[in-house]
Backbone as CSV, one residue per row, in Angstrom:
resi,resn,N_x,N_y,N_z,CA_x,CA_y,CA_z,C_x,C_y,C_z
1,MET,38.446,37.914,-138.815,38.502,36.726,-137.987,37.130,36.072,-137.994
2,SER,37.059,34.771,-138.195,35.786,34.070,-138.274,35.383,33.535,-136.912
3,VAL,34.162,32.985,-136.833,33.661,32.405,-135.593,34.575,31.283,-135.137
4,ALA,35.089,30.552,-136.061,35.971,29.432,-135.719,37.262,29.924,-135.082
5,ASP,37.683,31.157,-135.414,38.918,31.691,-134.862,38.801,32.082,-133.394
6,ASN,37.582,32.236,-132.909,37.386,32.629,-131.510,37.604,31.472,-130.562
7,GLY,37.591,30.312,-131.065,37.805,29.142,-130.208,36.482,28.602,-129.698
8,PRO,36.548,27.444,-129.029,35.316,26.840,-128.535,34.718,27.676,-127.407
9,GLY,33.358,27.680,-127.318,32.679,28.381,-126.234,32.393,29.835,-126.535
10,HIS,32.650,30.292,-127.764,32.355,31.677,-128.111,31.351,31.697,-129.246
11,ASP,30.523,32.759,-129.278,29.495,32.840,-130.309,29.828,33.849,-131.395
12,GLY,30.994,34.430,-131.372,31.385,35.376,-132.405,31.082,36.809,-132.034
13,ARG,30.389,37.065,-130.931,30.066,38.422,-130.520,30.833,38.829,-129.265
14,GLY,31.689,38.004,-128.791,32.494,38.344,-127.636,31.991,37.715,-126.340
15,ASP,30.791,37.125,-126.323,30.250,36.496,-125.123,30.537,35.007,-125.167
16,SER,31.020,34.475,-124.075,31.247,33.035,-124.035,29.915,32.330,-123.816
17,MET,29.886,31.062,-124.113,28.677,30.272,-123.939,28.250,30.285,-122.470
18,GLY,29.212,30.240,-121.556,28.898,30.278,-120.121,28.229,31.578,-119.724
19,GLU,28.735,32.701,-120.292,28.109,33.995,-119.999,26.683,34.041,-120.527
20,LEU,26.474,33.510,-121.706,25.125,33.485,-122.282,24.183,32.629,-121.446
21,VAL,24.642,31.483,-120.987,23.821,30.616,-120.138,23.506,31.335,-118.831
22,SER,24.506,32.019,-118.274,24.304,32.762,-117.032,23.267,33.858,-117.224
23,GLN,23.351,34.597,-118.322,22.372,35.647,-118.620,20.974,35.054,-118.789
24,ALA,20.905,33.952,-119.515,19.606,33.310,-119.730,19.011,32.849,-118.404
25,THR,19.839,32.307,-117.532,19.356,31.855,-116.223,18.845,33.022,-115.407
26,GLN,19.594,34.116,-115.405,19.159,35.303,-114.665,17.851,35.852,-115.222
27,GLN,17.762,35.926,-116.539,16.548,36.444,-117.161,15.359,35.532,-116.885
28,LEU,15.588,34.232,-116.909,14.514,33.286,-116.642,14.039,33.395,-115.196
29,SER,14.976,33.518,-114.263,14.560,33.635,-112.864,13.829,34.954,-112.630
30,GLN,14.261,36.034,-113.281,13.562,37.316,-113.185,12.156,37.192,-113.778
31,LEU,12.045,36.511,-114.890,10.743,36.303,-115.528,9.806,35.516,-114.616
32,VAL,10.314,34.470,-113.989,9.496,33.662,-113.082,9.044,34.506,-111.892
33,ARG,9.950,35.325,-111.335,9.577,36.194,-110.208,8.471,37.169,-110.613
34,GLU,8.598,37.752,-111.802,7.596,38.703,-112.271,6.257,38.015,-112.526
35,GLU,6.285,36.808,-113.064,5.049,36.070,-113.304,4.374,35.708,-111.970
36,MET,5.173,35.349,-110.959,4.615,35.039,-109.641,3.989,36.290,-109.016
37,LYS,4.647,37.436,-109.220,4.104,38.693,-108.715,2.757,38.995,-109.383
38,LEU,2.676,38.765,-110.687,1.435,38.976,-111.431,0.344,38.030,-110.928
39,ALA,0.694,36.768,-110.730,-0.286,35.794,-110.242,-0.787,36.189,-108.857
40,ARG,0.117,36.624,-107.993,-0.273,37.031,-106.638,-1.239,38.214,-106.701
41,ALA,-0.929,39.220,-107.520,-1.792,40.397,-107.638,-3.172,40.014,-108.159
42,GLU,-3.201,39.106,-109.120,-4.484,38.675,-109.685,-5.312,37.914,-108.645
43,MET,-4.659,37.068,-107.860,-5.378,36.305,-106.836,-5.895,37.232,-105.720
44,VAL,-5.134,38.268,-105.371,-5.598,39.232,-104.367,-6.848,39.933,-104.870
45,ARG,-6.831,40.343,-106.144,-7.992,41.012,-106.728,-9.217,40.099,-106.705
46,LYS,-9.031,38.851,-107.106,-10.155,37.911,-107.114,-10.616,37.589,-105.699
47,GLY,-9.676,37.512,-104.768,-10.038,37.260,-103.374,-10.898,38.379,-102.811
48,LYS,-10.582,39.613,-103.176,-11.398,40.744,-102.727,-12.808,40.637,-103.288
49,ARG,-12.919,40.233,-104.548,-14.262,40.089,-105.138,-15.065,39.004,-104.417
50,PHE,-14.399,37.877,-104.111,-15.088,36.829,-103.359,-15.513,37.347,-101.992
51,GLY,-14.666,38.141,-101.356,-14.999,38.708,-100.053,-16.198,39.634,-100.128
52,ILE,-16.210,40.492,-101.128,-17.343,41.412,-101.300,-18.617,40.623,-101.577
53,GLY,-18.517,39.644,-102.480,-19.698,38.824,-102.796,-20.205,38.085,-101.569
54,GLY,-19.292,37.514,-100.777,-19.697,36.816,-99.557,-20.346,37.760,-98.559
55,GLY,-19.796,38.967,-98.438,-20.391,39.963,-97.540,-21.793,40.356,-97.979
56,LEU,-21.976,40.506,-99.284,-23.318,40.842,-99.791,-24.300,39.695,-99.559
57,PHE,-23.826,38.435,-99.730,-24.690,37.291,-99.412,-25.040,37.292,-97.931
58,GLY,-24.069,37.610,-97.084,-24.337,37.691,-95.645,-25.356,38.767,-95.337
59,GLY,-25.211,39.928,-95.973,-26.184,41.011,-95.799,-27.570,40.592,-96.253
60,ALA,-27.626,39.860,-97.363,-28.922,39.366,-97.853,-29.555,38.428,-96.826
61,GLY,-28.753,37.592,-96.195,-29.273,36.674,-95.180,-29.822,37.410,-93.969
62,VAL,-29.105,38.446,-93.528,-29.570,39.224,-92.379,-30.890,39.925,-92.711
63,VAL,-30.945,40.554,-93.884,-32.164,41.264,-94.271,-33.323,40.281,-94.448
64,ALA,-33.051,39.103,-95.013,-34.104,38.092,-95.162,-34.598,37.628,-93.783
65,PHE,-33.689,37.495,-92.823,-34.085,37.129,-91.462,-34.973,38.209,-90.854
66,LEU,-34.612,39.479,-91.065,-35.459,40.576,-90.585,-36.834,40.543,-91.262
67,ALA,-36.849,40.191,-92.540,-38.121,40.098,-93.255,-38.998,39.004,-92.664
68,LEU,-38.389,37.877,-92.297,-39.173,36.810,-91.659,-39.712,37.260,-90.300
69,GLN,-38.908,38.021,-89.556,-39.396,38.556,-88.281,-40.567,39.502,-88.509
70,ALA,-40.462,40.345,-89.532,-41.555,41.257,-89.851,-42.800,40.482,-90.285
71,LEU,-42.598,39.368,-91.003,-43.728,38.550,-91.420,-44.427,37.935,-90.210
72,VAL,-43.664,37.485,-89.249,-44.254,36.949,-88.018,-45.036,38.035,-87.296
73,ALA,-44.428,39.231,-87.212,-45.138,40.351,-86.580,-46.410,40.685,-87.354
74,THR,-46.366,40.521,-88.667,-47.546,40.780,-89.493,-48.664,39.791,-89.181
75,VAL,-48.309,38.531,-89.048,-49.315,37.516,-88.736,-49.927,37.780,-87.357
76,ILE,-49.075,38.111,-86.404,-49.574,38.416,-85.056,-50.490,39.628,-85.098
77,ALA,-50.059,40.678,-85.789,-50.879,41.886,-85.880,-52.187,41.611,-86.615
78,ALA,-52.141,40.744,-87.630,-53.351,40.432,-88.385,-54.372,39.694,-87.523
79,LEU,-53.872,38.844,-86.632,-54.781,38.134,-85.750,-55.295,39.028,-84.620
80,ALA,-54.435,39.947,-84.157,-54.809,40.801,-83.031,-55.759,41.918,-83.446
81,LEU,-55.531,42.466,-84.563,-56.373,43.560,-85.047,-56.932,43.174,-86.411
82,VAL,-57.905,43.842,-86.808,-58.533,43.455,-88.055,-57.804,43.988,-89.292
83,LEU,-57.321,45.214,-89.328,-56.722,45.644,-90.584,-55.482,46.528,-90.511
84,PRO,-55.486,47.720,-89.978,-54.403,48.669,-90.222,-52.983,48.211,-89.830
85,VAL,-52.789,47.578,-88.689,-51.441,47.224,-88.248,-50.821,46.160,-89.161
86,TRP,-51.547,45.138,-89.503,-50.965,44.072,-90.321,-50.657,44.554,-91.735
87,ALA,-51.461,45.475,-92.238,-51.199,45.976,-93.591,-49.854,46.712,-93.640
88,SER,-49.604,47.523,-92.627,-48.321,48.230,-92.612,-47.151,47.269,-92.386
89,ALA,-47.323,46.271,-91.544,-46.267,45.283,-91.317,-45.996,44.479,-92.600
90,LEU,-47.033,44.183,-93.371,-46.858,43.453,-94.627,-46.063,44.285,-95.639
91,ILE,-46.328,45.576,-95.674,-45.577,46.461,-96.567,-44.094,46.466,-96.201
92,VAL,-43.791,46.554,-94.884,-42.398,46.530,-94.427,-41.744,45.204,-94.808
93,CYS,-42.457,44.135,-94.648,-41.932,42.822,-95.007,-41.579,42.769,-96.495
94,CYS,-42.453,43.258,-97.338,-42.196,43.238,-98.787,-40.976,44.088,-99.144
95,VAL,-40.827,45.229,-98.502,-39.670,46.083,-98.765,-38.389,45.370,-98.342
96,LEU,-38.382,44.734,-97.167,-37.191,44.013,-96.698,-36.844,42.849,-97.626
97,LEU,-37.841,42.144,-98.112,-37.575,41.047,-99.048,-36.997,41.568,-100.368
98,ALA,-37.468,42.732,-100.812,-36.923,43.317,-102.042,-35.450,43.707,-101.844
99,VAL,-35.121,44.243,-100.667,-33.725,44.590,-100.375,-32.869,43.325,-100.340
100,ALA,-33.387,42.258,-99.720,-32.642,40.996,-99.661,-32.391,40.450,-101.068
101,ALA,-33.371,40.542,-101.932,-33.215,40.067,-103.311,-32.147,40.882,-104.054
102,ALA,-32.143,42.197,-103.840,-31.152,43.050,-104.495,-29.740,42.725,-103.994
103,LEU,-29.579,42.512,-102.680,-28.268,42.162,-102.125,-27.797,40.801,-102.649
104,ALA,-28.704,39.843,-102.723,-28.333,38.517,-103.233,-27.905,38.592,-104.699
105,ALA,-28.607,39.380,-105.490,-28.249,39.524,-106.903,-26.881,40.194,-107.045
106,ALA,-26.614,41.216,-106.227,-25.316,41.888,-106.277,-24.198,40.943,-105.822
107,GLY,-24.454,40.141,-104.796,-23.462,39.172,-104.329,-23.167,38.121,-105.370
108,ARG,-24.204,37.636,-106.026,-24.022,36.636,-107.087,-23.187,37.204,-108.232
109,LYS,-23.436,38.458,-108.564,-22.680,39.104,-109.644,-21.203,39.221,-109.264
110,GLN,-20.910,39.604,-108.019,-19.522,39.740,-107.569,-18.803,38.396,-107.588
111,VAL,-19.453,37.353,-107.098,-18.838,36.022,-107.092,-18.633,35.535,-108.520
112,GLY,-19.588,35.803,-109.396,-19.454,35.411,-110.806,-18.292,36.110,-111.491
113,ARG,-18.032,37.368,-111.129,-16.928,38.115,-111.733,-15.577,37.596,-111.256
114,ALA,-15.541,36.966,-110.089,-14.276,36.477,-109.545,-13.960,35.057,-109.985
115,SER,-14.918,34.356,-110.558,-14.713,32.961,-110.942,-14.053,32.872,-112.304
116,PRO,-13.306,31.859,-112.564,-12.813,30.834,-111.652,-11.668,31.381,-110.809
117,PRO,-11.467,30.817,-109.618,-10.461,31.365,-108.710,-9.030,30.942,-109.048
118,LYS,-8.572,31.319,-110.216,-7.186,31.033,-110.602,-6.670,32.221,-111.400
119,PRO,-5.381,32.463,-111.358,-4.813,33.627,-112.055,-4.699,33.385,-113.556
120,GLU,-5.791,33.550,-114.271,-5.838,33.215,-115.698,-4.839,34.012,-116.529
121,ARG,-4.752,35.311,-116.298,-3.825,36.126,-117.086,-2.390,35.702,-116.846
122,ALA,-2.045,35.413,-115.610,-0.678,34.984,-115.297,-0.378,33.632,-115.946
123,ILE,-1.340,32.724,-115.916,-1.154,31.408,-116.528,-0.942,31.557,-118.038
124,ASP,-1.778,32.387,-118.660,-1.624,32.618,-120.102,-0.270,33.238,-120.423
125,SER,0.167,34.156,-119.580,1.461,34.802,-119.793,2.608,33.806,-119.667
126,VAL,2.535,32.922,-118.671,3.573,31.903,-118.492,3.593,30.960,-119.693
127,LYS,2.413,30.556,-120.167,2.351,29.682,-121.337,2.991,30.348,-122.552
128,ALA,2.720,31.643,-122.722,3.313,32.375,-123.848,4.828,32.455,-123.697
129,ASP,5.290,32.675,-122.458,6.743,32.727,-122.217,7.401,31.393,-122.530
130,VAL,6.787,30.300,-122.083,7.342,28.968,-122.336,7.375,28.686,-123.838
131,ALA,6.309,29.055,-124.536,6.280,28.846,-125.987,7.380,29.656,-126.673
132,GLU,7.582,30.885,-126.224,8.640,31.729,-126.799,10.009,31.133,-126.526
133,ILE,10.246,30.640,-125.331,11.538,30.039,-124.997,11.773,28.791,-125.832
134,LYS,10.741,27.957,-125.983,10.872,26.751,-126.811,11.176,27.107,-128.250
135,GLU,10.484,28.129,-128.761,10.684,28.542,-130.151,12.109,29.036,-130.364
136,ARG,12.607,29.823,-129.434,13.971,30.341,-129.568,15.005,29.244,-129.392
137,ALA,14.705,28.247,-128.588,15.639,27.152,-128.365,15.778,26.288,-129.623
138,HIS,14.743,26.227,-130.430,14.759,25.393,-131.633,15.344,26.111,-132.837
139,ARG,15.657,27.370,-132.695,16.208,28.133,-133.828,17.648,27.836,-134.056
């Protein structure tokens, strides 16, 4: 029996055209759901990186503020006494500034790793899916 013998709406394998369209619709909706799940997971991951980077920048700001307070104490101590107190306060100030610089560098690195804030892998996957669907539709 040939394809023509099956009548209109059949593809020769026993599935009607309506069944094939229904399967394609179900598969497409499942694919879209999975791609959305992937995009959501990717955005959560990037959001966490932005949060960590922002927290490190905040920590750098607090430590830098403490360093400025230590610098003020250093100036006061330098004026009040001639040498030992201000020298130790200056050392503390330098250490706090070094910690602030390290926190800022770590925060910048975290924010850089999260940029750009879009689900790139999910977008690429959707583009590949659309290209595959177009290619199969033209066959």
